[in-house]
N, C-alpha and C positions, 0 to 999 in steps of 0.2 A: 560498626557499632550496632547493637541490637535495637531494632526500631521500637520495641516495646518499652525501652528505657528512655526514649527521646520524644515520644508523643504523649499527649494527654490520654488518660485512661481512667477507668473507675473500677474499684475493687470492693466487693461486698464484705462488710465487717459485721459480724453478729455481736449483739450486746444483750444484756439481761436487765430488765426493770425490776427493782426491789422495792417493796412497800416501805414507807418511812417509819413504821412502828418501831423497828429495832435500831434506828439511827439515833445516836446521842446528839442532842441539839447543839449546833455550833455556837460559838461565842459571837454575839452581836451586841456590843456595849460601847458606850462613850466614856472615855477616860482621858485625863491629861496624858500626853504622849511625848516622850523624850527620846532622842536618838544619841547614842554614844558609840564612837569608834576610836580605837587607839592605833595610830599608824606609825610606821618606822621608815620614813623615806630614805634614810641613809644606808639601808641594807639592800643587798641584791636578793631578789626573790628566788627561792629554790623550789617552790611548788605553786601551782595555779589551781584554785578551786573554782573553775568555771561552772556556772549554772546556766543552762540553756535559757531558762526563764527565771526571773527574780522571784524569791519567795514572798516578798512584801511589795505590793503595788499601791502607792498612794494616789488618790484622785478625788475629784468632787463629782457628786451625782445629786441632781435635784436640790442643790444648795447645801448639801451635807458633805463635809470633808471626811473622808474615810481612808483607812489603811487596810488593804485586803491581803491577808495571809492565806494563800490557797493550800499550802503544804503545812503540816504540823511543825511549829517552831517554838512553842512554849517550853521553857525550861522545866524539867521534871520536878525540880524543887520549889517551883513558884507556888504562890497562894492561889486559892480558888478565884477565878476571874471576877465573880460578883463582889469580892472583898477588896479588889484592887483600889488603892488610893492614887496610884500612878503606874503607867506602863512604860517600859523602856525597850526599844529595839536596838540591837547591836549587829555586828557582822556575824555573830555566832547564833543568836537566838532572840526570843521575846521573853522578857521577864516582867512579872507583875509584883508590885510591892503593896502589902496590905497595911503598912504603917511606915512613917518617916519620923526621924532620920533612919537611914539604912545604908549599909555598905553597898557600893556600886556593883553592877553585874560583872561576871568574869569577862575580861577583854583580851586575854591571852589564854593559851592552853598549856598547862604544866604537864610534863612527862618525866619519865625516869631518866632520860638522856638529855634533858634540857627543856626549853620553852619554845613553843611555836607562837610567833608574833605575826601580826598583819603588817605587810609592807604598804599595801594600798588596797582599799576595799570600799564596798557600798553596803548600806544597811539591807540585810536579807538578800544580798546579791553576790556578784563576783568578788573574789578576794585573791590576792597573791600573798604568800606567806614565806617566812624564813625561820629556820630552826637555829636557836642560839643557846649558849650556856652562860652562866654567871649573870643572869638577867634579874633585875629588881623591878617589879611592876609598880606603878604609881599607886598611892593611896587615894582612892576616889570614893566619895560618899555623897548621897543625895540627902540634903539636910531637911528641906521642906518645900512645900508647894502651896502657893496661893494663886488666886485667879490671874493675877497680873505677872507672876514670875515663878521660876523654879530656882532654888539655891543649891549650889554644889560646893563641896570642899575638895580641892585637888592639891595633894601634897601640902596641906596646911593653909592654902590660900582660898579665899572665898570667891565664888563667881556667881553672879546673878544673871539670868537670861529671861527676857520678856518673850511672850508668844511671837513667833516668826523670826527670832534671832538665831544666828549661827556664829559660833566662835571656834577658832583653832588655837589651842593653848600649847605653846611650846614648853616642854618639860626639861628638867635638868639633864645634862649630858651624863652618860655612863659608858663604861667599856664592857663589851660583851665578846663572847668567843663564838663565832659562827661554827656550826656543826656540819661536818660533811664536806667542808671546803679545805682551804689551806690551813684553817685553824688559827690564823693570825687575829689577835684581838683587834676590835674596831670600836671607835668612839661614835656613839649615836646620840641623837636628841629626839626621843619619842614626841609625838604630837597627838594630843587628845582633841578630837573634833566633836563638838557638842552642838546639837541643834534642838530647839524646842518649838515644834510646830504649834503647840497648844492642845486644845481638846480635839480628839479625833474619834470617830466611830470605828471601832476595831471589829474586823470580821476574821474569824479563825476557827479551824476545826475544833471540836470538843476536846479538851485536854485528855490525853491518853488514847485518843482515837487515831487510827491510821489512815482514814479516808482523806480524799482531796475535796476541797470546797470551792464552788464557783458561783458567780452570779447567774441569774436565769437567762440572760442574753436574749430574752423574748421567746425562748423555746418552750414548747409544751411536749414533754416526753411522751404523753399519750398519743401524740400525732406523729412521733418519729418512726420512720420505717425500720423494720427489723427483718432481715439484715439491712444495714444502711449502706447505700452506694457511695463510697468515699472517693472523690476525685483525686487523681494523682498526676504529678508532672515529673517526668523522668524517673518514674518509679517511686516517688515519695509523695506523701500526703500534701495536698495543696489546701492550706487552711483558709485562704481567701475564697477559693472556689467552693469549699465546703460551706462556708458562711452564706454565700450567695444561693447555693442549692437548698439550704434550710431556711431561707428567708430572713437571715440575721443581717440587718443593715448596720455594718460597723461604722459607717460614716455618721450615723445618728447617735452613736454611743461615745462616751468620753474616750479620747485617744489612748490613755494608759490602759483602759480596759481591753484593748486589743491584745496586750501581752497575756491577759488572763484567757482570752479566747484561744490564742495560740497554744497555751499550756493545756487548756481543756481539749482542744482538737487532737493534739499529738498524744496526750496521755490516755484519752478515751478511745480514739479511733485510728491509731497508727496501724496501717495494714500489715506491718511486719511483726506486730506484737503477738505473743502466743496465748496470753490469758484473755478470757472473755470479760470485758468490762461490765461491772454492775453499777447501774445508775439509779439514783433515787431523786425525786423532786419533792422538796419540802413544801409545807403550806405557804411559806414565805416566797416560794418560787425558786429559791436557791437550789443548786444541783450538787448532789453528793456523789462522788465517784469512788468506789471501793476497788483498789488495785490488787488486793490479795497479798500485799506486803505485810 
């Protein structure tokens, strides 16, 4: 085996610092935050939508409960964030509602040859899916929100949730036709999983922007070497060693924020990437990464 692939090494990675003038400000707003996912545990998954890092990372920092979306996830049809009355995270996207009552967000994907449904999934994270025909999605609406509760209607039945509550609602059975398998009809009972964390400070790239958004991690881009010497182990970036080299003490940061650090390290400084990353530090300390996508 090649020794260069088995011992620690360091690879110089060039990056470009961009002034913040041309960066659309990210969303940093507090809203009532609801989570909805529609699962179909009776189906065999036919596809896996693995995400190496979750899009949505919930955690608490300095007494504030936040949900950090580092990749763009806001639905294109959603209202302006400043007008949101309630925000809703799903396995598909982040949707903001500027008035209630309102029809719930899409929880399945309709196509010409059938419907793609979630077998098992997490909000803004990994999902397994199945493709079926003759599927009838449930009627879900968000009726109203007050400080003490959110009210939903699911297939004509009312459900109230207080902050911190989670509920799994078993829906009526229906027969569907799996696509791409033996085609035999199958009886399933979808389950709507509802969670209402309460008010959360949402962090998200500006709607319509393509950049990635990250916390400051205590970094000062002005002091960051260029090129940056990126430590590797067996030829791959070592995110823990990179944090140590840059003086980022992950042990003093909320544990879930480590997922954001990994996403930042690999997205910005992967030694195998072809593009030169463009980094901007905003007045808030947040870091914007333009990937060129």
